[in-house]
N, C-alpha and C positions, 0 to 999 in steps of 0.2 A: 206559054210564055212565060209572059208573068211565073206565073205562080212557081215554075223547075228556078228557073233563075233563083227565088227567091230560096225555093232549098237550097241549090248548090252552094248558094253561100252562106249557108246553115254551113252545110255538110263539112266542106273543107278547113272550119275553125276545127272540130270535134279532128276530126284524120290530122290537122294536125298536135292537136292536145294532148291523141297519141300519139302518136307520135314522137312528143316530150315524155309523153310516163315510157316505153321502149327504149329512148338510150339512159335514161337516169335509171333502169333498171340495166341497165347493160351497160354502162359506166360502174353501179356495184358491182355486179357480179365478174364483171372484170378484174378492177380493181382487188377485189375476194380472190379470184383466182391466183395476181399476179405477187399479194402476200401469202400468200397460201405457199405458190412456188419456191417465194424467197428463203420463206421459215424451213422448206424442206432442205432448199438443196444445202440452211447451213449447217444443219446436224452431215454433212456432205462432200465439205468446201476441204477439206483437207482431203480430195481423194480427187480433183482435178486443179490443177495451175494456172488455165485459161482465163482469166475473171471476167473477160467479154464475156464465155457463156451468159452469162446473165446480161444480159443485152439483149434479147426477145421479151426476155421478163417486166424488164422497167420498160420500156415499147408496152409493151404490156398493160400498165397502170398509168405511165401518158399517156395512153389512149382511154382509157375509162374515164382518167381526170379530165378531161375535154371534150367524149362525149359529154358531162354533165352538168358541163359549161356547155352547149352545144345548145340541149333543154332546157337550157338557161332562155337558151337564143330569140329562139325557137316559139318559144315560152310570152316572151316580150314581145316579141314581133305577132304573133299571132293578133295580144290581143291589140295593141295600137296596129295595124295589118298594116308595118312599115317594109315596102318592098329590100328597100339593103336589108332589111335584119330578116326576111323573109331569100332575100339571095347571101346574107351565108349559109343559110342555114342551111341550103343546102352546097355551096361550096368548100366547105368545112369535110364535111362528111363527106367528100370523091377526094381533099383532098385526108384522110383517116383512114377513108377506103385503101388508097394509097398504103398508107402506110405500115397494115396491117398486110398487104400483104407479103410485102419487102422482111413481116414480124418472119410472116411461113417461111418463106427462103431462106429466112438466118436461121430459124430454125430448123430447116430439116440437114442446113450446111455444118450449125455445130450439136445434133444428133448424131451424125454421122463420126465427126471428131473425138465423144465421148471416148471411145473405146478405146483411142491408141491414148489418148489423155489419163485416164484410167490406167493402163496398162501402165503406164510412167510412174506415175505419181503414188499408190500403193504402193509399189518398193519401200520405197522408204520412210513412206510410213510405216508401215512392218517391219523396217527395220531400226528404226525411232525407237519403239515400243521400249518400255520402263517402267514397271507395278510399282516397282517401288518408290521412286520417284515422276507419278502420275500431270500430267498435263493436255491439252484437250487434243493432241494428239494420240494418244494414250485414250481418253474416252470416247475418240475417231470410233472408234475400233473397238471397242465394248460395246461400244451403241451398236455398230452396225451387224456384230454379230452377234449382241440377240435381240438386236428387228430384225432380221434378214436370215437367220436361223443359218449362219455357215461357221466356216473353221477356218484361216490361214487363208493366201489368195487363193489355192484349188486345191489343197487337202490340205489336214486336219501336220499333216508334216512338212509340210512349210514353215513353221514355228522352230521346227529341230533347227532351222537353219540362220536364227534372227540372235545376235547381239545377247538378247533377253537372255534365250534357251541356254546359251553356252556359260552368263555369265551369270547364272543363278541356280541351274545343277539341279536341277530340282525333278527332271524329269516327267514336262508335263505341262502341260500347256491355259491360257486360261480361263476362271472358271469362266466365263461368255461363250469358250467353244461348245461348253455339254449340253443338253440340250434338256428341255421344257420341262421333259418325263420323268432324265435321271436326276432324282433326286439325290441319292449317294456319288455322282459323278463329284468327282475334285478335280482333276484334269489331266489324271496321271497318268505315261506311257507307257505299253502300249496301252493302249484300249478298249475297254468292252465294248461290240457291236454295236451295243446303242445307248453309251455316253458320249459321244461326241457329236457334233454336226456332219454328218456327211461328205457338205458341202462349199468349197471354195468359194469367196468373197469379191471377185473382184468378177466372178463375170456376172452377178445378184445387184452387183454397182451395178456398174454399167447398165443393167436392165432395168433398174430405177430411175438411172438419173438418161435414159432414156425416153421412159412413159413421163415422166418431169416434165420434160420436154413438146411432148408430143403431145400435151394438156396447153400447154403452149401456143400449141401452128392449130391444135381445135378450137380453143376458145379466142382463135381471132381469127380463123377460117369461118365460123360459126356468126359473130357480128361482121362480119366485111359479108357475109350472107342480109343477117342485118339487116346492117345500114346500106342493099343497095334495092332494098326492097322498099324502104323509107324515102329513102333516096326514087326510089321509083312515084312514091307515092307526093313527096313533094310534089316537083314536077306537073307529074301528071293533074295535080291541086292546083296549078297554074298562083302567083304572081295577082294583088294584090291588083285590081286594073289601076291608071295610073289615071291621072281627074286628068280631061278635056273640056278646050272649051262649048261652049251652050250649044256655038255654030261645026263645030265640027263633026267627021263624017264619023 
């Protein structure tokens, strides 16, 4: 029995150290995912106006930072065999777990709203396009059309209704509408069948933003699962026994 107790006392700290490493790894990955999503959203920020869409991403980064702190607390508590520290090591991840569940719910809510957001915003962005006086909105349109291989809101004919098309009177669309393989494309209308991208940008922007939000949701779900396993491991490992009088039971 004595040897079993010694083995258990050695195994528990090792398990706690392993959990600390898991929390630190999770913290790094969550912060990376959050930063990547922020950067990606920045390229599409002209196509949605609701800044609250980024709340789940902000929370993901905050959770990543908190997980790093939790790892530090757990490491120090394990070294010092602090009951208070290890209790926090159990309680704080549970609070973070609840936060990640909220992130998942918010992610699905905002993911459902993105189609209406894009439909409302993309009309205004295309209407203000002005190639002779480029600004951030112009860059956003050219970037999206080039990256997503699309042209116009629903197709290239949408450009004919823009102020830019009417003012320039050059019967052409921006060069960002050209296919990568069409080396001779100059945006002229009517286009050769293989010159311009056939798909409209609205559906592709919605799809892209929803994919980004799914990254947030899956990240929150994955690390919520890790915390469930980690929390179970900490609880099953028990806290260090409190000292009792020699005559105690």
